C-alpha positions in Angstrom: 64.5 63.3 153.0 64.6 59.5 152.9 67.5 59.2 155.3 65.2 58.8 158.3 63.3 56.0 156.6 66.5 54.0 156.6 67.1 54.3 160.3 66.1 50.7 161.0 67.7 47.3 161.6 69.7 46.6 158.5 69.2 50.1 157.2 72.9 50.7 156.6 73.1 47.5 154.5 69.9 48.6 152.6 71.4 52.0 151.9 74.6 50.4 150.5 72.5 48.0 148.5 70.5 50.9 146.9 73.6 52.9 146.1 75.4 50.0 144.4 72.1 49.2 142.6 71.8 52.8 141.2 75.4 52.7 140.0 74.9 49.4 138.4 71.7 50.5 136.7 73.5 53.7 135.4 76.3 51.6 133.9 73.7 49.2 132.3 71.7 52.1 130.9 74.8 53.7 129.4 75.8 50.4 127.8 72.3 49.8 126.4 72.3 53.4 125.0 75.7 52.7 123.3 74.3 49.5 121.8 71.3 51.4 120.5 73.4 54.1 119.0 75.8 51.7 117.3 73.0 49.5 116.0 71.5 52.5 114.2 74.6 52.8 112.0 75.0 51.3 108.6 72.5 49.1 106.8 71.5 45.4 107.0 73.9 44.5 104.3 76.7 46.9 105.5 77.6 46.0 109.1 80.9 47.8 108.9 79.9 50.8 110.9 78.6 48.4 113.6 81.9 46.5 114.1 82.1 47.6 117.8 78.7 46.0 118.5 80.2 42.6 119.6 82.3 44.3 122.2 79.4 46.2 123.6 77.3 43.0 123.7 80.0 41.2 125.6 80.2 44.2 128.1 76.4 44.0 128.6 76.6 40.2 129.0 79.3 40.6 131.6 77.1 43.1 133.5 74.5 40.3 133.9 76.7 38.7 136.6 76.7 41.6 139.1 73.1 42.2 138.2 72.2 38.6 139.1 74.3 38.7 142.3 72.5 41.9 143.4 69.1 40.5 142.5 69.9 37.5 144.7 71.0 39.8 147.6 67.8 41.7 147.3 65.8 38.5 147.3 67.7 37.3 150.4 67.1 40.7 152.2 63.4 40.5 151.5 63.3 36.9 152.7 64.9 38.0 156.0 61.9 40.3 156.6 63.9 43.4 157.6 61.6 45.9 159.3 62.0 49.3 157.6 59.7 51.9 156.2 57.0 50.2 154.1 57.5 52.4 151.0 61.2 51.6 151.0 60.5 47.9 151.3 58.0 47.9 148.5 60.4 49.8 146.3 63.1 47.2 146.9 60.7 44.4 146.3 59.6 45.9 143.0 63.3 46.4 142.0 64.1 42.8 142.7 61.1 41.5 140.8 61.8 43.6 137.8 65.5 42.6 137.8 64.5 38.9 137.9 62.0 39.4 135.1 64.6 41.0 132.9 67.2 38.3 133.7 64.9 35.4 133.0 63.4 37.0 129.8 67.0 37.6 128.6 68.0 34.0 129.3 64.9 32.6 127.5 65.5 34.9 124.5 69.1 33.7 124.3 68.1 30.1 124.4 65.5 30.6 121.6 67.5 33.0 119.3 71.2 32.3 119.9 72.8 30.1 117.3 75.7 28.2 118.8 76.9 27.2 115.3 77.2 30.8 114.1 75.5 32.3 111.1 78.0 30.9 108.6 78.1 27.4 110.1 75.1 26.4 108.1 74.4 22.8 107.2 74.6 23.6 103.6 77.9 25.5 103.8 80.5 24.7 101.3 83.2 26.4 103.3 85.0 23.1 104.0 88.8 23.0 104.0 90.2 22.2 100.5 92.6 19.6 101.8 89.8 17.3 103.0 88.8 14.6 100.6 85.2 14.0 99.5 84.5 11.5 102.3 85.8 13.8 105.0 83.8 16.7 103.5 80.7 14.7 103.5 81.2 13.7 107.1 81.8 17.3 108.1 78.6 18.5 106.3 76.5 15.7 107.8 77.9 16.7 111.2 76.9 20.3 110.7 73.4 19.3 109.5 72.9 17.1 112.6 74.2 19.9 114.9 71.8 22.4 113.3 68.9 20.1 113.6 69.8 19.4 117.2 69.8 23.1 118.0 66.3 23.6 116.6 65.1 20.4 118.3 66.3 21.8 121.7 64.5 25.0 121.0 61.2 23.3 120.1 61.4 21.1 123.2 62.0 24.1 125.4 59.0 26.0 123.9 56.8 22.9 124.0 58.0 21.5 127.3 54.5 20.9 128.7 53.0 18.6 126.0 54.5 15.2 126.9 57.1 13.0 125.3 55.4 10.1 123.5 56.5 8.6 120.2 54.4 10.9 118.1 55.7 14.0 119.9 59.3 13.0 119.5 58.8 12.3 115.7 57.1 15.8 115.4 59.9 17.5 117.2 62.5 15.8 114.9 60.5 16.6 111.8 59.9 20.3 112.8 63.6 20.7 113.7 64.7 19.4 110.3 62.4 21.7 108.5 63.6 24.8 110.4 67.3 23.8 110.1 66.8 23.3 106.3 65.3 26.7 105.6 66.9 29.0 108.2 70.5 27.8 108.7 71.7 29.0 105.2 71.0 32.6 105.9 72.8 35.2 108.2 69.7 37.0 109.4 68.4 38.0 112.8 64.7 38.4 113.7 64.8 42.2 113.3 66.2 41.7 109.7 63.2 39.5 108.9 60.8 42.1 110.3 62.4 44.8 108.2 62.2 42.6 105.1 58.6 41.8 105.7 57.9 45.6 106.1 59.7 46.4 102.8 58.0 43.5 101.0 54.6 44.7 102.1 55.3 48.2 100.7 56.6 46.7 97.5 53.5 44.6 97.0 51.2 47.5 97.7 53.2 49.6 95.2 52.8 46.9 92.5 49.1 46.6 93.2 48.6 50.4 93.0 50.5 50.7 89.7 48.9 47.6 88.1 46.5 48.1 85.3 44.5 45.2 84.0 45.0 44.4 80.4 42.1 45.0 78.1 40.3 42.1 76.5 41.5 39.4 79.0 38.7 39.7 81.6 35.4 38.1 80.9 32.1 37.7 82.6 31.2 34.4 84.2 28.6 32.3 82.5 25.2 31.7 84.0 26.0 28.0 84.9 29.2 29.0 86.6 27.4 31.7 88.6 24.6 29.2 89.6 27.3 26.7 90.7 29.1 29.4 92.7 25.8 30.5 94.4 25.0 26.9 95.3 28.4 26.2 96.7 28.5 29.5 98.6 25.2 28.5 100.2 26.6 25.1 101.2 29.8 26.7 102.6 27.8 29.2 104.5 25.8 26.4 106.1 28.6 24.0 106.8 30.9 26.7 108.2 28.8 26.5 111.4 29.9 22.9 111.9 33.6 23.8 111.3 33.3 26.6 113.9 31.5 24.3 116.3 34.4 21.9 116.3 36.5 24.5 118.1 34.2 24.2 121.1 33.6 26.8 123.8 36.8 29.0 123.3 35.7 30.2 119.9 32.1 30.6 121.0 33.1 32.8 123.9 35.5 34.7 121.7 32.6 35.4 119.2 30.1 36.2 122.0 32.2 37.8 124.8 29.3 39.3 126.7 26.6 36.7 126.4 28.4 33.5 125.5 29.3 32.5 129.1 25.7 33.0 130.3 24.4 30.8 127.4 26.7 27.8 128.0 27.4 28.3 131.7 24.8 25.7 132.8 26.5 23.0 130.7 29.9 23.9 132.3 28.7 23.8 135.9 26.3 20.8 136.0 27.3 17.2 136.0 26.9 15.0 132.9 23.2 14.5 132.1 21.2 11.8 130.5 21.3 13.7 127.2 25.0 13.6 127.3 25.0 9.8 127.7 23.2 9.5 124.4 26.3 11.0 122.7 29.5 9.1 122.4 32.7 11.0 123.0 35.2 12.2 125.6 36.3 15.4 127.3 33.1 17.3 126.5 33.2 19.7 129.5 31.8 23.0 128.4 32.1 22.2 124.7 28.7 20.5 124.2 26.7 23.6 125.1 28.7 25.8 122.7 28.3 23.2 119.9 24.5 23.2 120.4 24.4 27.0 120.3 26.6 27.2 117.2 24.9 24.5 115.1 21.3 24.9 116.3 21.0 21.1 116.5 19.5 19.1 119.4 21.2 16.6 121.7 19.9 13.6 119.7 21.4 14.9 116.4 25.0 14.2 117.6 26.5 10.7 117.2 30.0 11.4 118.5 32.0 14.3 119.9 35.7 13.9 120.8 38.0 16.6 122.2 40.9 14.2 122.6 43.9 16.2 121.5 47.5 15.0 120.9 50.1 15.3 118.3 48.7 13.8 115.0 45.3 13.3 116.8 42.7 15.9 116.3 39.3 16.5 118.0 36.2 16.0 115.8 32.5 15.6 115.9 29.9 13.6 114.0 26.3 14.9 113.7 23.1 14.4 111.7 22.2 17.5 109.7 18.5 17.0 108.9 18.2 20.2 107.0 20.6 19.1 104.3 20.1 15.3 104.9 23.8 14.7 105.6 26.0 13.0 108.1 28.5 15.7 108.9 32.1 15.0 110.2 33.7 18.3 111.4 37.4 18.3 112.3 38.9 21.0 114.5 41.7 23.3 113.3 44.8 24.5 115.1 44.2 25.4 118.7 47.0 23.9 120.8 50.8 23.3 120.8 50.1 19.7 119.7 48.2 21.0 116.7 51.1 23.4 115.8 53.5 20.5 115.9 51.2 18.6 113.6 51.1 21.6 111.2 54.9 21.8 111.2 55.5 18.2 110.3 55.6 19.4 106.7 57.6 16.7 105.0 55.7 14.6 102.4 54.6 11.0 102.8 52.9 8.6 100.4 49.3 7.8 101.0 48.1 4.2 100.6 44.9 4.8 98.6 42.8 2.3 96.7 42.2 4.6 93.7 43.5 5.3 90.2 45.6 8.3 91.3 49.4 8.0 91.0 51.9 10.0 93.0 49.7 10.1 96.1 51.8 12.5 98.2 50.5 14.6 101.1 51.6 16.7 104.1 52.9 14.2 106.7 51.5 15.7 109.9 48.0 16.3 108.4 47.8 12.9 106.7 48.7 11.3 110.1 45.9 13.3 111.7 43.4 12.3 108.9 44.4 8.7 109.3 43.7 8.9 113.1 40.2 10.3 112.5 39.6 7.6 109.7 40.5 4.8 112.2 38.2 6.3 114.8 35.3 6.6 112.3 35.7 3.1 110.9 37.2 0.9 113.6 35.0 2.4 116.4 31.9 2.0 114.2 31.0 5.7 114.5 30.1 6.1 110.8 28.2 2.8 110.8 26.2 4.1 113.8 25.4 7.4 112.0 24.3 5.7 108.8 22.2 3.2 110.7 20.2 6.2 112.0 20.0 7.9 108.6 20.9 5.4 105.8 19.7 7.7 103.1 21.9 10.6 104.1 25.1 11.5 102.3 28.5 12.1 103.9 29.9 15.6 104.2 33.3 16.3 105.8 34.2 19.9 106.9 37.0 21.7 108.7 38.9 24.9 109.1 42.6 25.5 108.8 44.4 22.3 110.0 41.0 20.7 110.2 40.3 21.7 106.6 43.5 19.8 105.5 42.5 16.8 107.5 39.0 16.9 106.2 40.2 17.0 102.6 42.5 14.0 103.1 39.8 12.2 105.1 37.3 12.6 102.2 39.9 11.1 99.8 40.3 8.1 102.1 36.6 7.6 102.4 35.8 8.2 98.7 35.8 4.6 97.7 33.4 3.5 100.4 31.3 6.7 100.1 31.3 7.8 96.5 28.9 10.7 97.2 31.2 12.2 99.8 31.5 16.0 99.7 34.2 18.1 101.5 34.2 21.8 102.4 37.6 23.0 103.4 37.7 26.5 105.0 41.1 28.2 104.7 43.0 25.0 104.1 46.9 25.0 104.0 48.4 25.2 100.5 51.1 22.6 101.2 48.7 19.6 101.4 48.4 17.5 98.2 50.5 16.4 95.3 49.4 17.7 91.8 47.6 14.5 91.0 45.7 14.4 94.3 44.8 18.0 93.9 43.3 17.3 90.5 41.5 14.3 91.8 40.0 16.2 94.8 38.3 18.8 92.5 35.5 16.2 91.9 34.2 16.4 95.5 36.1 19.2 97.4 35.4 22.9 97.6 37.9 25.2 99.4 37.2 28.7 100.7 39.9 31.4 100.9 39.4 34.8 102.4 41.3 37.8 101.2 45.1 37.7 101.9 44.9 34.8 104.3 48.4 33.5 104.7 47.6 29.8 105.4 46.2 28.9 101.9 49.3 30.4 100.5 51.7 28.8 102.9 53.8 25.7 102.0 57.5 24.9 102.2 57.9 26.0 98.6 56.2 29.3 99.0 58.1 29.9 102.3 61.3 29.4 100.4 60.1 31.9 97.8 59.3 34.4 100.6 62.8 34.0 102.1 64.3 34.8 98.7 62.2 37.8 98.2 63.0 39.1 101.7 66.7 38.7 101.0 66.4 40.6 97.7 64.4 43.5 99.1 66.5 44.2 102.1 69.7 43.8 100.1 68.5 46.6 97.7 67.5 49.0 100.5 70.1 51.5 101.5 68.4 52.8 104.7 69.3 51.8 108.3 67.2 49.1 109.8 65.7 51.4 112.5 64.3 53.7 109.8 62.8 50.8 108.0 61.1 49.5 111.1 59.8 52.9 112.3 58.4 53.8 108.9 57.0 50.3 108.6 55.2 50.6 111.9 53.7 54.0 110.8 52.7 52.5 107.4 51.0 49.5 109.0 49.1 51.6 111.5 48.2 54.7 109.5 49.0 53.9 105.9 50.9 56.1 103.5 52.6 56.0 100.1 54.4 52.7 99.5 56.7 54.4 97.0 58.2 56.6 99.7 60.7 53.9 100.7 63.4 52.5 98.4 63.0 48.9 97.2 63.8 46.9 94.1 61.2 49.0 92.3 63.3 52.1 92.3 64.7 52.9 88.9 62.4 50.3 87.3 65.4 48.4 85.8 64.3 44.9 86.6 66.7 43.4 84.1 69.7 44.1 86.3 68.0 42.1 89.2 68.1 38.6 87.6 71.2 37.7 89.5 71.6 37.9 93.3 72.8 41.3 94.5 76.1 41.7 96.3 74.4 42.5 99.5 72.1 39.6 99.1 75.1 37.2 98.7 76.4 38.5 102.0 73.2 37.3 103.7 73.5 33.8 102.3 75.9 31.0 103.0 77.8 30.1 100.0 76.6 26.8 98.6 73.2 27.1 100.1 70.1 26.2 97.9 69.1 29.9 97.9 72.5 31.3 97.0 72.1 31.4 93.2 68.6 31.9 91.8 66.7 34.0 89.3 63.7 35.9 90.5 61.7 34.3 87.7 63.1 30.8 87.9 60.9 27.9 89.1 61.1 27.2 92.8 63.3 24.3 93.7 62.6 22.3 96.9 64.5 19.5 98.5 63.1 16.1 97.6 61.7 15.8 101.1 59.6 18.8 100.4 58.2 18.6 96.9 55.6 21.2 95.7 52.2 20.6 97.3 48.8 22.2 96.4 45.6 23.1 98.2 42.6 20.8 97.9 39.7 21.0 95.4 38.1 23.8 93.6 38.8 27.2 95.2 36.3 30.0 96.0 38.2 33.3 96.7 36.4 35.9 98.8 38.1 39.2 97.9 37.6 42.4 99.8 36.1 45.3 97.7 38.3 48.4 98.1 39.8 48.8 101.5 38.3 49.0 105.0 41.2 51.1 106.3 43.4 50.5 109.3 41.2 52.4 111.8 37.7 52.5 110.5 34.3 51.3 111.5 33.6 50.5 107.8 32.3 47.0 107.4 34.2 45.2 104.7 32.3 44.0 101.7 33.4 40.9 99.7 33.0 39.5 96.2 33.2 35.8 95.5 34.8 34.1 92.4 36.2 30.8 91.4 40.0 30.9 91.4 42.9 28.7 90.3 45.5 27.5 92.7 48.2 29.5 90.9 46.7 32.7 92.3 47.8 31.5 95.8 51.4 30.5 95.0 52.9 33.6 96.7 52.6 34.8 100.3 51.1 38.3 100.5 52.2 40.6 103.3 49.6 42.8 105.0 47.8 43.6 108.2 45.1 41.1 107.4 47.2 38.2 106.4 46.6 36.6 109.8 43.1 38.0 110.7 41.7 36.8 107.4 42.4 33.3 108.6 40.3 33.6 111.8 37.1 31.5 111.7 34.9 34.3 113.0 36.1 36.7 110.3 35.5 34.1 107.7 32.0 33.5 109.0 31.2 37.2 108.9 32.5 37.4 105.3 30.4 34.4 104.2 27.3 36.0 105.9 28.0 39.2 103.9 28.6 37.5 100.6 25.6 35.2 100.7 23.3 38.0 101.9 24.5 40.4 99.1 24.2 37.8 96.4 20.7 36.8 97.6 19.6 40.4 97.5 21.0 40.9 94.1 19.8 37.8 92.3 18.5 39.8 89.4 21.6 42.0 89.1 24.0 41.4 86.3 27.4 40.0 87.2 30.2 42.5 87.5 31.9 43.0 84.2 35.5 43.1 85.2 35.6 40.1 87.5 37.7 37.4 86.0 36.5 33.9 86.7 38.7 30.8 86.2 36.5 27.8 86.5 38.6 24.8 87.4 
């Protein structure tokens, strides 16, 4: 049927090319099917039935050589412009393109995932030869640590190759690589193991919540003064969240208004800088100014400075006059670029030089550097002085979301001495931000908002280590193949189900036998690693470089009432209560752990809570809602 279509110049060569390609693809498909069948055997902690996997992987890796050669021949044939039937030519072009996509994606995956040191060659490994003296052992361990850090630094530079190579960026790469090598190199897990562990952990947490019964006599109703304070702070949060959202500029505005947003701010994007723009200090405004005006409802003249300069440890921010609340508002933008992610991941602690009575002033390094940058801009460039010269009777309010919330909290601490009336509203701030003493100090002037199961206010190096330990325990105690865990997990995440249907630590209810690491769990850890021996109830231990850190200020938790379902048009309803930081010392797994962090979701939740509380001013407070006023 197609033989006539190959009767052209080079048709015989093309026919041979297609035949060899089909044979090669058949061999590759058979190899991949064999890999899939073998990978379905055994469990995560019992790799014995999968002992032939390494040979199959080497065979598949070997097949990449002829596959790449044939892809090059196809590309060369296309470049020569051989004149044959158009359908045949298009088919060959599509085959070559798909082949190169598969090859390149595989190479990128290998660069990112492959560990050249091997799973057991962790920097904390104690598997050093016995005949080596202590000095030689120390040198070997230090060499392994350096090698592991170098591997992670190479990965980070590959993923973030487009963000430059200045001093701050190099420091951030080094800090991030050290963090990842510290907390990943002592386990023998692959990404699919982690996905299976998160799936099981989510089901375990849901089962605990379903079986939990509140103890009688412990809950108490909030007092009227606490309720009044909560209402007032919710109103303030609802108002100032507009500024925190505005700091994201046009991307968030378009995301929130996909059909009308571009029309509303299109004029500001297209026209050149106007006289009104010249009244405002700043840089790289582009389309941002129009979206900021739309989000805040302010006028051109209400803005003192807007900056969208974005580098590692240097965050965009804006300064505006809020005449409704008589405040000078500083809003710091949250994470929105690779540079911001590197700032987030510079998670080691550093000491803040503060002129206050607080001792042990430790904070997240990356965020404190970003806060210090904004502080220098506000003070050294005279931005705050200009704002207060326009409105000397106004008070200072600092706001931000996510990374911006952490920077805003630290910035308010830095400005506390010169502006004693400063207030800070931190929306979804990171947990790993302040030392215990700074956390207590910040309660006097900082309020944080946390929505539902948002992972960021629960995320710190300490809680991440706790999550790793819990993942190891839950996958070690599950006796099902990984593919069944993942398939059931996908079904559970999409459509729900009974969390008790899958075996976890909860089976049998004998928690007393689980105080020591399980045999399977030990097989997933490198002997001598910090996580190798622990009790599930023991206090978390972090390296001295990563001491326990806490979220800023008093915390308002917006909890979802009931469940909105996975596929439902039901609008979620929320209740607000004061919470203690200890309620956020574990990471909760669930479909909303990431979406609850989105600023537009938080804005809608605040709209709902404030509207419901305003409509129910005369209603009694719910009897079972525990309130822990800090």
